[in-house]
C-alpha positions as CSV (number, residue, x, y, z in Angstrom):
1,X,-14.2,29.1,-18.7
2,X,-15.0,30.7,-15.4
3,X,-13.2,28.2,-13.2
4,X,-10.6,30.0,-11.0
5,X,-7.4,29.8,-9.0
6,X,-7.0,30.8,-5.3
7,X,-3.8,32.8,-5.4
8,X,-1.3,32.7,-2.5
9,X,-2.8,35.9,-1.1
10,X,-6.2,34.1,-0.8
11,X,-7.8,35.9,-3.6
12,X,-9.8,34.1,-6.4
13,X,-8.6,34.9,-9.8
14,X,-10.6,33.8,-13.0
15,X,-8.8,31.6,-15.5
16,X,-10.1,33.9,-18.2
17,X,-7.0,36.3,-18.0
18,X,-4.2,35.5,-20.6
19,X,-0.7,36.9,-20.5
20,X,-0.6,40.8,-20.4
21,X,-0.2,42.3,-23.8
22,X,2.9,44.2,-24.7
23,X,0.9,47.4,-25.3
24,X,-0.6,48.7,-22.2
25,X,-4.4,49.5,-22.4
26,X,-7.1,51.3,-20.6
27,X,-9.8,49.3,-18.9
28,X,-13.2,49.3,-17.3
29,X,-13.7,47.9,-14.0
30,X,-17.0,46.8,-12.5
31,X,-18.4,46.0,-9.2
32,X,-20.4,42.7,-9.3
33,X,-23.2,42.7,-6.9
34,X,-25.7,45.5,-7.4
35,X,-23.9,46.6,-10.6
36,X,-23.2,43.6,-13.0
37,X,-25.9,41.6,-11.4
38,X,-28.9,42.5,-9.3
39,X,-28.3,42.7,-5.6
40,X,-29.6,40.0,-3.6
41,X,-27.2,40.0,-0.7
42,X,-24.5,37.4,-0.4
43,X,-25.5,36.1,-4.0
44,X,-24.5,32.2,-4.0
45,X,-27.5,30.5,-5.7
46,X,-27.4,30.0,-9.4
47,X,-31.0,30.5,-9.5
48,X,-30.6,34.1,-8.2
49,X,-28.5,35.4,-10.8
50,X,-30.1,38.2,-13.0
51,X,-28.0,40.6,-15.0
52,X,-28.6,44.3,-14.2
53,X,-30.4,46.2,-16.9
54,X,-27.9,47.6,-19.2
55,X,-25.0,45.3,-18.0
56,X,-24.6,43.2,-21.0
57,X,-24.7,46.4,-23.4
58,X,-22.0,48.0,-21.3
59,X,-19.8,45.0,-21.3
60,X,-20.4,44.4,-25.0
61,X,-19.5,48.0,-25.9
62,X,-16.2,47.6,-24.0
63,X,-15.6,44.4,-25.8
64,X,-16.1,46.0,-29.1
65,X,-13.6,48.7,-28.4
66,X,-11.0,46.4,-27.1
67,X,-11.3,47.7,-23.5
68,X,-10.6,45.0,-21.0
69,X,-13.6,44.5,-18.5
70,X,-12.4,43.6,-15.1
71,X,-14.7,42.7,-12.3
72,X,-13.6,43.2,-8.8
73,X,-15.8,41.9,-6.0
74,X,-15.7,41.7,-2.3
75,X,-17.1,38.3,-1.4
76,X,-17.3,38.2,2.5
77,X,-19.8,35.4,2.4
78,X,-16.8,33.2,2.1
79,X,-15.3,34.2,5.4
80,X,-18.5,34.5,7.0
81,X,-19.0,30.8,6.3
82,X,-22.2,31.4,4.3
83,X,-20.8,29.8,1.1
84,X,-17.8,28.5,-0.4
85,X,-15.7,29.1,-3.5
86,X,-17.5,26.2,-5.5
87,X,-20.9,28.1,-5.0
88,X,-19.2,31.3,-6.0
89,X,-17.7,29.7,-9.1
90,X,-21.0,28.3,-10.0
91,X,-22.6,31.9,-10.0
92,X,-19.5,33.1,-12.1
93,X,-20.3,30.5,-14.7
94,X,-23.9,31.4,-14.8
95,X,-23.2,35.1,-15.1
96,X,-20.8,34.2,-18.0
97,X,-23.5,32.3,-19.7
98,X,-26.0,35.2,-19.5
99,X,-23.5,37.6,-20.8
100,X,-22.4,35.2,-23.6
101,X,-26.1,34.9,-24.7
102,X,-26.0,38.8,-25.3
103,X,-22.7,38.7,-27.1
104,X,-20.6,39.9,-24.1
105,X,-17.7,38.6,-22.0
106,X,-15.5,39.5,-19.0
107,X,-11.7,39.6,-19.3
108,X,-11.0,39.0,-15.8
109,X,-12.7,38.5,-12.4
110,X,-10.9,39.1,-8.8
111,X,-12.7,38.2,-5.8
112,X,-11.7,39.0,-2.1
113,X,-13.2,36.9,0.8
114,X,-11.9,39.0,3.6
115,X,-13.8,41.0,6.2
116,X,-12.5,42.7,9.5
117,X,-15.0,40.9,11.7
118,X,-14.8,37.5,10.1
119,X,-11.3,36.8,8.9
120,X,-9.0,35.3,11.4
121,X,-6.0,37.5,12.0
122,X,-7.3,40.5,10.1
123,X,-4.7,43.0,9.4
124,X,-3.4,45.6,6.7
125,X,-2.7,42.7,4.2
126,X,-6.3,41.9,4.2
127,X,-7.4,45.4,4.2
128,X,-5.1,46.1,1.1
129,X,-7.2,43.5,-0.9
130,X,-10.7,44.2,0.4
131,X,-12.2,47.3,-1.3
132,X,-11.9,50.1,-0.3
133,X,-8.3,48.8,-0.4
134,X,-6.7,48.8,-3.9
135,X,-5.4,45.5,-4.0
136,X,-7.5,43.7,-6.5
137,X,-7.4,46.6,-8.9
138,X,-3.6,46.8,-8.5
139,X,-3.4,42.9,-9.3
140,X,-5.5,43.4,-12.6
141,X,-3.6,46.4,-13.7
142,X,-0.2,44.5,-13.4
143,X,-1.6,41.2,-14.8
144,X,-3.2,42.7,-17.8
145,X,-0.7,45.6,-18.3
146,X,-3.5,48.3,-17.9
147,X,-3.1,52.0,-18.0
148,X,-4.6,53.0,-14.6
149,X,-4.8,56.7,-15.3
150,X,-7.2,56.2,-18.3
151,X,-9.3,53.4,-16.7
152,X,-12.6,53.8,-15.1
153,X,-14.7,52.0,-12.5
154,X,-18.4,51.7,-12.2
155,X,-19.7,50.9,-8.7
156,X,-22.7,51.3,-6.3
157,X,-20.6,51.7,-3.1
158,X,-18.4,54.3,-1.8
159,X,-15.7,51.6,-1.4
160,X,-15.8,50.9,-5.1
161,X,-15.1,54.6,-5.8
162,X,-12.4,54.9,-3.2
163,X,-10.5,51.8,-4.5
164,X,-10.6,53.3,-7.9
165,X,-9.2,56.6,-6.6
166,X,-6.4,55.0,-4.7
167,X,-5.5,52.7,-7.5
168,X,-4.9,55.8,-9.7
169,X,-7.7,55.5,-12.0
170,X,-9.1,58.5,-14.0
171,X,-12.5,58.2,-12.4
172,X,-15.6,56.4,-11.4
173,X,-19.2,56.4,-12.3
174,X,-21.5,55.9,-9.2
175,X,-24.8,54.3,-10.1
176,X,-28.0,54.2,-8.0
177,X,-28.5,50.5,-8.6
178,X,-27.8,48.0,-5.8
179,X,-27.0,50.0,-2.6
180,X,-26.3,53.2,-4.6
181,X,-28.8,55.3,-2.9
182,X,-27.0,54.7,0.4
183,X,-23.6,55.8,-0.7
184,X,-24.5,58.4,-3.2
185,X,-23.3,61.4,-1.0
186,X,-20.1,59.8,0.1
187,X,-19.2,58.6,-3.4
188,X,-19.6,61.9,-4.8
189,X,-17.6,63.7,-2.3
190,X,-14.6,62.1,-3.7
191,X,-14.9,64.0,-6.8
192,X,-11.9,66.1,-7.4
193,X,-9.3,67.6,-9.9
194,X,-7.4,64.5,-10.3
195,X,-10.1,62.1,-9.9
196,X,-13.7,62.3,-11.4
197,X,-16.8,60.8,-9.9
198,X,-19.7,61.1,-12.3
199,X,-23.4,60.3,-11.0
200,X,-25.6,58.0,-13.0
201,X,-29.0,56.5,-12.3
202,X,-28.3,53.3,-14.0
203,X,-25.9,51.4,-16.3
204,X,-27.5,52.7,-19.5
205,X,-26.6,56.2,-18.3
206,X,-23.2,54.9,-17.1
207,X,-22.5,53.6,-20.7
208,X,-23.5,57.0,-22.2
209,X,-21.0,59.0,-19.6
210,X,-18.1,56.3,-20.4
211,X,-18.4,56.4,-24.2
212,X,-17.6,60.2,-24.2
213,X,-14.8,59.8,-21.7
214,X,-13.1,56.8,-23.6
215,X,-13.5,58.5,-27.1
216,X,-11.9,61.6,-25.6
217,X,-9.1,59.7,-23.9
218,X,-10.1,61.1,-20.4
């Protein structure tokens, strides 16, 4: 269910994604560590997987409204040599199991292993894929036929917000889970007339904010 493929770009893509539907849809993008799951720094042990409070409810709500849920996650632990793709996939399986137990599922996960200090030959191609680069979002938007300008991101890092802005999303909810406190000011500074950044303490508040935006088609 959560096994994946390493694409020719060196990016991990879950096998959950089917062919893109004919009708374009808005989507919900989520960061993984510190948002979907509790932050433990370089998560690679199944025993350390714990869903963030409110995560399953957020994903389940999106599932119930036919809103694709896409996780886009930087995983520099791969290029740092701290763990490999098999460990990453095992963690993904565990996350999927926790979500399934609460009636929720992800539509796609895209993971980037690159880091400017640990990826040989680091260059613009790598920067495009690693958040704040927009590559992972662009990839999902194309693969799943998503409406970028009515999709939203939830993240704890300014890089999540910047990636969402540059990929043309409607906005982002910045949460205080994970490393949120460190990046709150920088994240909110990206709020503007064409891209909204909404502050939330946690995923429960994020869900409340997103429900009103999606219902209003914002």
